[in-house]
Gaussian input, Z-matrix of N, CA and C with variables (Angstrom, degrees):
# hf/3-21g

backbone

0 1
 N
 C     1     B1
 C     2     B2     1     A1
 N     3     B3     2     A2     1     D1
 C     4     B4     3     A3     2     D2
 C     5     B5     4     A4     3     D3
 N     6     B6     5     A5     4     D4
 C     7     B7     6     A6     5     D5
 C     8     B8     7     A7     6     D6
 N     9     B9     8     A8     7     D7
 C    10    B10     9     A9     8     D8
 C    11    B11    10    A10     9     D9
 N    12    B12    11    A11    10    D10
 C    13    B13    12    A12    11    D11
 C    14    B14    13    A13    12    D12
 N    15    B15    14    A14    13    D13
 C    16    B16    15    A15    14    D14
 C    17    B17    16    A16    15    D15
 N    18    B18    17    A17    16    D16
 C    19    B19    18    A18    17    D17
 C    20    B20    19    A19    18    D18
 N    21    B21    20    A20    19    D19
 C    22    B22    21    A21    20    D20
 C    23    B23    22    A22    21    D21
 N    24    B24    23    A23    22    D22
 C    25    B25    24    A24    23    D23
 C    26    B26    25    A25    24    D24
 N    27    B27    26    A26    25    D25
 C    28    B28    27    A27    26    D26
 C    29    B29    28    A28    27    D27
 N    30    B30    29    A29    28    D28
 C    31    B31    30    A30    29    D29
 C    32    B32    31    A31    30    D30
 N    33    B33    32    A32    31    D31
 C    34    B34    33    A33    32    D32
 C    35    B35    34    A34    33    D33
 N    36    B36    35    A35    34    D34
 C    37    B37    36    A36    35    D35
 C    38    B38    37    A37    36    D36
 N    39    B39    38    A38    37    D37
 C    40    B40    39    A39    38    D38
 C    41    B41    40    A40    39    D39
 N    42    B42    41    A41    40    D40
 C    43    B43    42    A42    41    D41
 C    44    B44    43    A43    42    D42
 N    45    B45    44    A44    43    D43
 C    46    B46    45    A45    44    D44
 C    47    B47    46    A46    45    D45
 N    48    B48    47    A47    46    D46
 C    49    B49    48    A48    47    D47
 C    50    B50    49    A49    48    D48
 N    51    B51    50    A50    49    D49
 C    52    B52    51    A51    50    D50
 C    53    B53    52    A52    51    D51
 N    54    B54    53    A53    52    D52
 C    55    B55    54    A54    53    D53
 C    56    B56    55    A55    54    D54
 N    57    B57    56    A56    55    D55
 C    58    B58    57    A57    56    D56
 C    59    B59    58    A58    57    D57
 N    60    B60    59    A59    58    D58
 C    61    B61    60    A60    59    D59
 C    62    B62    61    A61    60    D60
 N    63    B63    62    A62    61    D61
 C    64    B64    63    A63    62    D62
 C    65    B65    64    A64    63    D63
 N    66    B66    65    A65    64    D64
 C    67    B67    66    A66    65    D65
 C    68    B68    67    A67    66    D66
 N    69    B69    68    A68    67    D67
 C    70    B70    69    A69    68    D68
 C    71    B71    70    A70    69    D69
 N    72    B72    71    A71    70    D70
 C    73    B73    72    A72    71    D71
 C    74    B74    73    A73    72    D72
 N    75    B75    74    A74    73    D73
 C    76    B76    75    A75    74    D74
 C    77    B77    76    A76    75    D75
 N    78    B78    77    A77    76    D76
 C    79    B79    78    A78    77    D77
 C    80    B80    79    A79    78    D78
 N    81    B81    80    A80    79    D79
 C    82    B82    81    A81    80    D80
 C    83    B83    82    A82    81    D81
 N    84    B84    83    A83    82    D82
 C    85    B85    84    A84    83    D83
 C    86    B86    85    A85    84    D84
 N    87    B87    86    A86    85    D85
 C    88    B88    87    A87    86    D86
 C    89    B89    88    A88    87    D87
 N    90    B90    89    A89    88    D88
 C    91    B91    90    A90    89    D89
 C    92    B92    91    A91    90    D90
 N    93    B93    92    A92    91    D91
 C    94    B94    93    A93    92    D92
 C    95    B95    94    A94    93    D93
 N    96    B96    95    A95    94    D94
 C    97    B97    96    A96    95    D95
 C    98    B98    97    A97    96    D96
 N    99    B99    98    A98    97    D97
 C   100   B100    99    A99    98    D98
 C   101   B101   100   A100    99    D99
 N   102   B102   101   A101   100   D100
 C   103   B103   102   A102   101   D101
 C   104   B104   103   A103   102   D102
 N   105   B105   104   A104   103   D103
 C   106   B106   105   A105   104   D104
 C   107   B107   106   A106   105   D105
 N   108   B108   107   A107   106   D106
 C   109   B109   108   A108   107   D107
 C   110   B110   109   A109   108   D108
 N   111   B111   110   A110   109   D109
 C   112   B112   111   A111   110   D110
 C   113   B113   112   A112   111   D111
 N   114   B114   113   A113   112   D112
 C   115   B115   114   A114   113   D113
 C   116   B116   115   A115   114   D114
 N   117   B117   116   A116   115   D115
 C   118   B118   117   A117   116   D116
 C   119   B119   118   A118   117   D117
 N   120   B120   119   A119   118   D118
 C   121   B121   120   A120   119   D119
 C   122   B122   121   A121   120   D120
 N   123   B123   122   A122   121   D121
 C   124   B124   123   A123   122   D122
 C   125   B125   124   A124   123   D123
 N   126   B126   125   A125   124   D124
 C   127   B127   126   A126   125   D125
 C   128   B128   127   A127   126   D126
 N   129   B129   128   A128   127   D127
 C   130   B130   129   A129   128   D128
 C   131   B131   130   A130   129   D129
 N   132   B132   131   A131   130   D130
 C   133   B133   132   A132   131   D131
 C   134   B134   133   A133   132   D132
 N   135   B135   134   A134   133   D133
 C   136   B136   135   A135   134   D134
 C   137   B137   136   A136   135   D135
 N   138   B138   137   A137   136   D136
 C   139   B139   138   A138   137   D137
 C   140   B140   139   A139   138   D138
 N   141   B141   140   A140   139   D139
 C   142   B142   141   A141   140   D140
 C   143   B143   142   A142   141   D141
 N   144   B144   143   A143   142   D142
 C   145   B145   144   A144   143   D143
 C   146   B146   145   A145   144   D144

   B1=1.4430
   B2=1.5307
   B3=1.3014
   B4=1.4606
   B5=1.5314
   B6=1.3282
   B7=1.4614
   B8=1.5269
   B9=1.3103
   B10=1.4678
   B11=1.5229
   B12=1.3109
   B13=1.4704
   B14=1.5337
   B15=1.3197
   B16=1.4615
   B17=1.5311
   B18=1.3149
   B19=1.4630
   B20=1.5254
   B21=1.3130
   B22=1.4661
   B23=1.5264
   B24=1.3206
   B25=1.4647
   B26=1.5294
   B27=1.3266
   B28=1.4645
   B29=1.5298
   B30=1.3125
   B31=1.4712
   B32=1.5185
   B33=1.3241
   B34=1.4617
   B35=1.5211
   B36=1.3146
   B37=1.4601
   B38=1.5310
   B39=1.3170
   B40=1.4651
   B41=1.5283
   B42=1.3256
   B43=1.4673
   B44=1.5231
   B45=1.3243
   B46=1.4673
   B47=1.5255
   B48=1.3229
   B49=1.4643
   B50=1.5323
   B51=1.3074
   B52=1.4640
   B53=1.5304
   B54=1.3162
   B55=1.4691
   B56=1.5283
   B57=1.3399
   B58=1.4672
   B59=1.5329
   B60=1.3196
   B61=1.4698
   B62=1.5231
   B63=1.3140
   B64=1.4652
   B65=1.5264
   B66=1.3160
   B67=1.4665
   B68=1.5225
   B69=1.3244
   B70=1.4671
   B71=1.5307
   B72=1.3126
   B73=1.4642
   B74=1.5295
   B75=1.3229
   B76=1.4656
   B77=1.5229
   B78=1.3261
   B79=1.4680
   B80=1.5279
   B81=1.3287
   B82=1.4635
   B83=1.5274
   B84=1.3292
   B85=1.4647
   B86=1.5319
   B87=1.3094
   B88=1.4594
   B89=1.5234
   B90=1.3252
   B91=1.4606
   B92=1.5189
   B93=1.2960
   B94=1.4543
   B95=1.5240
   B96=1.3300
   B97=1.4636
   B98=1.5325
   B99=1.3131
   B100=1.4670
   B101=1.5346
   B102=1.3411
   B103=1.4614
   B104=1.5222
   B105=1.3216
   B106=1.4676
   B107=1.5238
   B108=1.3275
   B109=1.4642
   B110=1.5343
   B111=1.3186
   B112=1.4688
   B113=1.5252
   B114=1.3120
   B115=1.4549
   B116=1.5233
   B117=1.3216
   B118=1.4693
   B119=1.5215
   B120=1.3152
   B121=1.4647
   B122=1.5261
   B123=1.3231
   B124=1.4619
   B125=1.5314
   B126=1.3121
   B127=1.4587
   B128=1.5168
   B129=1.3213
   B130=1.4649
   B131=1.5251
   B132=1.3276
   B133=1.4550
   B134=1.5287
   B135=1.3179
   B136=1.4631
   B137=1.5109
   B138=1.3186
   B139=1.4646
   B140=1.5199
   B141=1.3265
   B142=1.4616
   B143=1.5223
   B144=1.3176
   B145=1.4590
   B146=1.4725
   A1=108.15
   A2=115.38
   A3=121.93
   A4=108.23
   A5=116.18
   A6=120.40
   A7=113.15
   A8=117.70
   A9=120.32
   A10=109.48
   A11=115.93
   A12=120.08
   A13=110.48
   A14=116.03
   A15=120.66
   A16=110.93
   A17=116.24
   A18=120.77
   A19=111.48
   A20=117.09
   A21=120.83
   A22=111.31
   A23=117.10
   A24=120.97
   A25=111.46
   A26=116.44
   A27=120.04
   A28=110.02
   A29=117.64
   A30=121.34
   A31=111.09
   A32=117.00
   A33=121.15
   A34=110.30
   A35=116.82
   A36=121.12
   A37=110.80
   A38=116.92
   A39=121.27
   A40=110.16
   A41=116.20
   A42=120.71
   A43=112.80
   A44=117.12
   A45=121.05
   A46=114.13
   A47=117.68
   A48=120.67
   A49=113.51
   A50=116.73
   A51=120.27
   A52=111.75
   A53=117.25
   A54=120.35
   A55=111.99
   A56=119.97
   A57=118.51
   A58=113.25
   A59=117.70
   A60=119.89
   A61=111.56
   A62=116.99
   A63=119.68
   A64=110.83
   A65=116.77
   A66=120.59
   A67=110.51
   A68=116.63
   A69=120.96
   A70=110.51
   A71=116.30
   A72=121.58
   A73=111.85
   A74=117.54
   A75=119.00
   A76=112.42
   A77=118.15
   A78=120.57
   A79=111.72
   A80=117.37
   A81=121.52
   A82=107.97
   A83=118.04
   A84=120.46
   A85=112.99
   A86=115.95
   A87=121.22
   A88=109.89
   A89=116.69
   A90=120.92
   A91=109.77
   A92=114.65
   A93=121.31
   A94=110.08
   A95=117.87
   A96=120.54
   A97=112.72
   A98=117.89
   A99=120.30
   A100=111.46
   A101=116.96
   A102=121.10
   A103=112.74
   A104=116.89
   A105=120.90
   A106=108.57
   A107=117.73
   A108=120.48
   A109=113.02
   A110=117.70
   A111=121.74
   A112=111.95
   A113=116.67
   A114=120.49
   A115=112.54
   A116=117.91
   A117=119.83
   A118=110.89
   A119=117.09
   A120=122.02
   A121=110.29
   A122=116.45
   A123=120.46
   A124=111.98
   A125=118.44
   A126=122.57
   A127=116.05
   A128=118.03
   A129=119.46
   A130=112.55
   A131=117.16
   A132=119.43
   A133=110.51
   A134=116.99
   A135=120.44
   A136=112.03
   A137=117.03
   A138=120.76
   A139=111.30
   A140=116.29
   A141=120.29
   A142=111.83
   A143=116.81
   A144=120.75
   A145=108.50
   D1=131.71
   D2=177.95
   D3=-89.91
   D4=96.07
   D5=-174.23
   D6=-68.17
   D7=-30.07
   D8=178.11
   D9=-67.53
   D10=-45.81
   D11=178.65
   D12=-63.79
   D13=-42.69
   D14=178.25
   D15=-60.03
   D16=-46.61
   D17=179.06
   D18=-61.23
   D19=-41.94
   D20=178.17
   D21=-63.28
   D22=-41.84
   D23=179.57
   D24=-65.93
   D25=-42.69
   D26=178.93
   D27=-64.82
   D28=-42.78
   D29=178.62
   D30=-61.82
   D31=-43.45
   D32=179.15
   D33=-64.46
   D34=-45.38
   D35=178.98
   D36=-60.86
   D37=-43.62
   D38=178.93
   D39=-60.05
   D40=-49.82
   D41=-176.87
   D42=-68.56
   D43=-38.58
   D44=-174.01
   D45=-87.66
   D46=-27.38
   D47=-173.53
   D48=-115.77
   D49=-49.16
   D50=-172.33
   D51=-75.74
   D52=-50.77
   D53=-176.27
   D54=-59.03
   D55=-47.31
   D56=178.67
   D57=-61.32
   D58=-37.09
   D59=179.05
   D60=-69.40
   D61=-38.55
   D62=176.23
   D63=-64.79
   D64=-41.19
   D65=178.83
   D66=-62.69
   D67=-40.83
   D68=177.79
   D69=-64.62
   D70=-41.18
   D71=-178.48
   D72=-64.34
   D73=-43.59
   D74=-175.66
   D75=-75.82
   D76=-9.27
   D77=174.33
   D78=-72.44
   D79=-20.81
   D80=-178.89
   D81=-72.18
   D82=121.99
   D83=-176.01
   D84=-80.44
   D85=49.51
   D86=-178.66
   D87=-77.37
   D88=127.33
   D89=177.99
   D90=-127.92
   D91=163.95
   D92=177.93
   D93=-62.12
   D94=146.53
   D95=174.91
   D96=-55.20
   D97=-23.98
   D98=177.76
   D99=-68.53
   D100=-25.89
   D101=-178.53
   D102=-99.61
   D103=-17.54
   D104=-178.55
   D105=-135.36
   D106=93.68
   D107=-178.08
   D108=-59.86
   D109=-24.53
   D110=-179.71
   D111=-100.63
   D112=31.54
   D113=-174.78
   D114=-58.77
   D115=-36.22
   D116=-179.98
   D117=-66.44
   D118=-40.24
   D119=179.86
   D120=-65.19
   D121=-40.57
   D122=-177.25
   D123=-70.62
   D124=-30.83
   D125=174.03
   D126=72.96
   D127=13.00
   D128=-177.64
   D129=-68.16
   D130=-32.95
   D131=-178.89
   D132=-63.50
   D133=-39.08
   D134=176.95
   D135=-63.70
   D136=-37.22
   D137=178.30
   D138=-69.45
   D139=-32.68
   D140=-178.59
   D141=-74.13
   D142=-27.60
   D143=-178.51
   D144=-94.09

């Protein structure tokens, strides 16, 4: 197993695929029903899932 190549591929995948998706996910203003009584109306939980 070429560990240097593996590490480079994992780093590239993390930077190119995972980080952008996480950034997109945390933009959704989804809050707990305890903090947003109208959470169903706002629909953020559906967007987050």
